[in-house]
C-alpha positions as CSV (number, residue, x, y, z in Angstrom):
1,M,177.3,-69.0,136.2
2,S,177.1,-65.3,135.7
3,K,177.3,-62.6,138.3
4,K,174.5,-60.3,139.0
5,Q,175.4,-56.7,138.3
6,K,174.9,-54.3,141.1
7,I,173.1,-51.1,140.2
8,Y,173.8,-48.0,142.1
9,N,171.8,-44.8,142.4
10,D,173.0,-41.5,141.3
11,Q,173.2,-40.1,144.9
12,F,175.5,-43.1,145.8
13,K,177.7,-42.4,142.8
14,A,178.0,-38.6,143.6
15,E,178.8,-39.4,147.2
16,A,181.5,-42.0,146.2
17,I,183.1,-39.3,144.0
18,K,183.1,-36.8,146.8
19,I,184.8,-39.3,149.0
20,E,187.2,-40.2,146.3
21,Q,188.1,-36.5,145.8
22,N,188.6,-36.0,149.5
23,N,190.5,-39.2,150.0
24,G,192.6,-38.8,146.8
25,N,192.9,-42.6,146.3
26,V,190.8,-44.5,144.0
27,S,191.7,-48.0,145.2
28,A,191.2,-47.2,148.9
29,T,188.0,-45.6,148.3
30,A,186.6,-48.4,146.1
31,R,187.8,-50.9,148.8
32,E,186.1,-48.8,151.5
33,L,182.8,-48.7,149.7
34,G,182.9,-52.2,148.6
35,I,182.7,-51.5,144.8
36,S,185.1,-52.1,141.9
37,M,187.9,-49.7,141.3
38,Q,186.9,-49.6,137.6
39,A,183.4,-48.6,138.4
40,L,184.6,-45.7,140.5
41,S,187.1,-44.7,137.9
42,N,184.2,-44.8,135.3
43,W,182.1,-42.6,137.5
44,F,185.0,-40.2,138.1
45,N,185.4,-39.9,134.3
46,K,181.8,-39.2,133.7
47,T,182.0,-36.6,136.4
48,K,185.0,-34.8,134.7
49,A,182.9,-35.0,131.4
50,G,179.9,-33.5,133.2
51,K,177.8,-36.5,132.5
52,L,177.1,-37.9,136.0
53,A,173.9,-37.0,137.5
54,G,174.0,-35.6,141.0
55,T,177.3,-33.9,140.7
56,K,178.0,-30.1,140.3
57,Q,179.3,-30.6,136.8
58,D,176.0,-32.2,135.9
59,N,174.4,-29.4,133.8
60,P,172.8,-29.6,130.4
61,N,174.4,-26.2,129.4
62,F,177.8,-27.6,130.4
63,I,177.4,-30.7,128.3
64,A,176.3,-28.5,125.4
65,L,179.4,-26.3,125.8
66,L,181.6,-29.2,126.0
67,E,180.1,-30.5,122.7
68,E,180.5,-27.2,121.0
69,N,184.0,-27.0,122.3
70,K,184.8,-30.3,120.8
71,K,183.3,-29.2,117.5
72,L,185.1,-26.0,117.5
73,K,188.5,-27.7,118.1
74,N,187.8,-30.0,115.2
75,L,187.1,-26.9,112.9
76,L,190.2,-25.1,114.2
77,K,192.4,-28.3,113.4
78,I,190.9,-28.4,109.7
79,A,191.4,-24.6,109.4
80,E,195.2,-24.9,110.6
81,M,195.7,-27.7,108.1
82,E,194.3,-25.7,105.3
83,R,196.4,-22.6,106.3
84,E,199.6,-24.8,106.2
85,F,198.6,-26.2,102.8
86,L,198.1,-22.6,101.3
87,K,201.4,-21.5,102.9
88,K,203.3,-24.3,101.1
89,A,201.3,-23.7,97.8
90,A,202.2,-20.0,97.9
91,A,205.8,-20.8,98.6
92,Y,206.0,-23.3,95.8
93,F,204.3,-20.8,93.3
94,A,206.4,-17.9,94.5
95,K,209.6,-20.0,93.8
96,E,208.3,-21.0,90.3
97,S,207.6,-17.5,89.3
98,Q,211.2,-16.3,89.9
């Protein structure tokens, strides 16, 4: 027999996150509210990522900035790898020409 999954509204989730932040203990807060610790942790992670509606981090501009930041970090990583490769190649050819 399968369990019926409870669906919580955005306001409840936002309030649960506020309580957890004030309390500082995920397991105690989850027990207090009668929800699973995993659900509360998932909501907290979504809040940190700016994807949970009803929280102050929930902002479309913020989410766009997070995505742009992620893309720029990837581009920076590629540029750093290319720079290291060019450094090694320049050192190799400088050693060969002597």
